[in-house]
C-alpha positions as CSV (number, residue, x, y, z in Angstrom):
1,M,135.2,86.5,57.7
2,T,134.6,88.1,54.4
3,L,130.9,86.9,54.4
4,L,130.5,88.0,58.0
5,R,131.9,91.5,57.3
6,E,129.4,91.9,54.4
7,W,126.5,91.3,56.8
8,L,127.8,93.8,59.5
9,L,126.7,97.4,59.8
10,P,129.6,99.9,59.5
11,E,129.6,100.4,63.3
12,Q,129.8,96.6,63.8
13,R,132.7,96.3,61.3
14,A,134.5,99.0,63.2
15,Q,133.9,97.2,66.5
16,L,135.2,93.9,65.0
17,D,138.3,95.6,63.5
18,A,139.2,97.4,66.8
19,N,138.2,94.8,69.4
20,K,137.5,91.4,67.7
21,W,133.9,91.6,68.8
22,F,130.7,93.4,67.7
23,D,127.4,94.1,69.4
24,V,123.9,93.1,68.2
25,I,120.5,93.9,69.6
26,G,118.1,91.0,70.2
27,C,114.9,91.3,68.2
28,D,112.5,90.1,71.0
29,T,113.9,91.9,74.1
30,G,116.1,94.7,72.8
31,K,119.0,93.3,74.9
32,R,122.5,93.9,73.7
33,Y,124.7,90.9,73.0
34,R,128.4,91.0,72.3
35,I,129.6,88.4,69.8
36,R,133.3,87.8,70.3
37,Y,135.6,86.2,67.7
38,G,135.3,82.5,68.1
39,R,133.1,79.4,67.7
40,V,132.0,78.6,71.2
41,V,131.3,80.4,74.5
42,N,131.6,83.7,72.6
43,V,128.2,85.4,73.1
44,V,127.8,87.6,76.1
45,E,124.7,89.5,77.1
46,M,125.5,93.0,78.2
47,S,123.8,95.4,80.6
48,E,122.7,98.9,79.8
49,E,126.0,100.0,81.4
50,H,127.9,97.8,78.9
51,C,128.9,95.3,81.6
52,P,128.7,91.5,81.0
53,V,125.6,89.9,82.5
54,V,125.7,86.2,81.4
55,G,127.3,84.3,78.6
56,W,125.3,82.2,76.1
57,C,126.8,79.3,74.2
58,F,124.9,78.3,71.0
59,V,126.3,77.3,67.7
60,P,125.0,76.0,64.4
61,R,125.5,72.3,63.6
62,G,128.5,71.3,61.6
63,P,132.2,72.0,61.4
64,L,132.1,75.8,60.6
65,V,134.8,78.4,60.8
66,A,134.5,81.2,63.3
67,G,133.2,83.8,60.8
68,D,130.3,81.6,59.8
69,V,129.4,80.7,63.4
70,M,129.4,84.4,64.4
71,L,127.2,85.3,61.4
72,A,124.7,82.6,62.3
73,Q,124.7,83.9,65.9
74,K,124.1,87.4,64.7
75,I,121.2,86.4,62.5
76,A,119.7,84.2,65.2
77,L,119.7,86.9,67.8
78,Q,118.4,89.5,65.4
79,T,115.6,87.4,63.9
80,D,114.5,84.9,66.5
81,E,116.2,85.7,69.8
82,H,113.9,83.6,72.0
83,A,114.5,80.5,69.9
84,A,118.3,81.0,69.9
85,L,118.4,81.4,73.7
86,S,116.0,78.4,74.2
87,V,118.8,76.1,72.9
88,A,121.7,78.1,74.4
89,Q,123.7,77.0,77.4
90,P,124.4,79.9,79.9
91,F,127.8,80.4,81.3
92,P,129.1,82.8,84.0
93,V,131.1,85.8,82.9
94,Q,133.0,88.4,84.9
95,A,133.4,92.1,84.3
96,P,136.9,93.2,83.2
97,L,138.9,94.7,86.1
98,H,138.6,98.2,84.7
99,V,134.8,98.0,84.8
100,R,134.4,96.8,88.4
101,G,133.5,99.3,91.1
């Protein structure tokens, strides 16, 4: 987690500290992704209204701890979003109850 925190912007560190997730912007599409604490099924594409759209599962090879996986996901989305999503497996997500209309 120390290495991950060093790579985060101050706003992302604040998000991680408060919520156990942080947002990144994809380099190719400008879409917002929320990376939650964890190693699998922890990346969620967010709408402009900050509601979950779809989850994306992609992880680096090898037995890595959560902080290293999250850093790899951040770097992948910010530097080669299309390649990251080309190997990702989508999964359904639901909006939290307080977001639903």
